[in-house]
C-alpha positions, 0 to 999 in steps of 0.5 A: 186407865189407872185407878181413879182412887189412886190418882186422888189419894196418891197423886205424887206416886202417879207423878213420879211414874210419869216423870220416870217415863219421861212424860209430863207430870202436868197430866196428873194435875189436869186429870185431878182438875177434870175429876173434880169438875166431873164430881162437882157436875154430878153433885149439881145434877143430883141436887137439882134432880132432888129439888125437881122431885120435891117440887113435883110432890109440891105441885101434886099437893098444891091447891088448884089456884097455885098450880099454874105458877108451880107448873111454870117453876117445874118447867124451869127446873126441868130445863135446868136438870136437862142442862145439868145432865148435859154438863155431867156428860161433858164433864165425864168425857173430859175427865175420861180424856184427861185420865187416858193421857196418864200412862200405866203406873210403873212397878217399883224397881223399873229403871227410869229413863229412855230406850238405852236405860234398860237393865240387863238381868241375865245372859245365856249362852256364849256369843257364837264365833266362826272360822269363816266370814258369816253371812247375814240372814238374808244372804243365807235365806237366798242361798237356801231358797227360804227368803225372797225379798225381791218378789215381795217388794215387786208384789207389795212394796218395801218391807214385804217378802215371801218365805219360800220352800224351807223358809215357809216350813221353818216358820210353820215349824217354829209356830207349831213348836210354840203352840205345843209348848203353850198347850203343855203350859195350859194355854187355850189356842185361839186364831183371832180376827186381825181386824178390830174395832176402834174401842178395842184398839184404844182399850189396849193402848195402841191408839196413843203416841204410836197410832201412826204405826197402825193400819186403819181401814177408813171405809170400815173403821177397823184396824189391822192388829200389830199383835194378837194381844189386841183381839185377845184383850177384847175377847172378854171385853165387858165381862165378869170372869170366874178366876176361882180356878186360876188364871185364864191363859190364851195363845193367839196365832195370827198374822200381824201388821205394822206400818213401821212409821218413823223407822225410815232407814232402820233394818231395811235389809231382810226380815227384821223390821217388816210390815207383815209377820206371823206371831204366837202371842200368850195372853193372860187374865189373872188377879192383880195379886198374881200378876207379877208371878204370872209375868215371871212364868211367861218369861220362863216359857220364852227362855226355855224356847230360846234355849232349846233353839240353841240361841244366845240371849240376854233378858232386860228390864225395859226402862220406863220411858221405853214402855208402851202406855199400858205396860207397868213393867216389860221384860225383853229377851234379845238374841245375839245376831252374829253379823250385827254384833248385837243383841236384837229383840225376839220377845217382849212380855208385859204386865199391864196390871189393871190398865187395859181391863179398866178401859175394856171393863173386864172384871172378876168377882173375889170370894168376898166383896164387889167386882174388881178389874182383872190384870192382863199380861202378854208375851211373845212365844214365837214370831217370824223374826226368830228366823233371823237369829236361827239362820245366822247362829246355826250356819256353816261355811258352805251356807248350810244351816243346822236345824235345832234338834227340837224343830226336827220333828216338825220338819220331817226329821230334817237335820241340815238345811242345804243351799238350793243352788 
């Protein structure tokens, strides 16, 4: 959630942020009113509690003949204090709920508008051209014996698949390369749980407007994660971190699950939009002052990976209306997919400032002063979808595919993936 002090002292800033996202600024007024009601309820409770304490002393010092009447008053005060305490609990819950409807305050410079209002910051590489009709990634994957959608559908339903043979090896190679890069950059590797409690899913901001994309196990009240960002954010929940020696950086390797609700008819061919995939996710806890520099560092790591894989891409500054509720700024890197004639997202990296940390109660202690919420950031370093751009970009007329040099050590020195038939 946002800083309540900012809400009280600069509500116009919060309203502008909501409007840039395409959200109603009325949520700000509602949160302000709920916050006022909460503080009024606390004041009323504290006044009654003080009166109760003073009356208790009066009862103790009163003559015997006056005590029955004073005790009756004490019982009445006790009931009123209890009611006031219940009122505080209800007001705090209402205030928290109202505050939770306000999304993170976007950083200055983030473009306003919806999905199509992004700003292209830079492009890299030439759009590949071919002297033959290129195949899409699924046709290539089938020729290579790398992707089996038919049996994936037979076993699990639509939007499921098997990576087979060189396809399975290619994904492991990609993930291993990403893990090595993360280790070189000072990240601690984690293999996190992929089932999390509601408070962790809610704390990271995934139970808002996109809750219908999340798988839920009703009997256990656990959620399947759509990114290891979720368990990595929960890793230090309710803790005070020592950031005196720098940021805490983690790289989570996990399977991820998304229902893809509302995407009927979109990218139904191949492995672009599927229900299950693997991902290596970078996650950083740092001070708010260092968050923006850390954000650029994550993008640099992502770009270096894509460059070494020989992919053409663009980096975009995502518009406010296309940000998740927790992100104050997000950069996407989109690779060129030849058969679609378009750039498609391969990585995202978000600066969530202190929004998630306030929900999950993750703090640090500065050299002087009281504890403060940390800033959290996340970014993809490799995922299954990358196979799409790799196969299509590096294909040849006979259906073979060149293995990028950087991946060859992870594939036993293999230089060319050959059709199996």
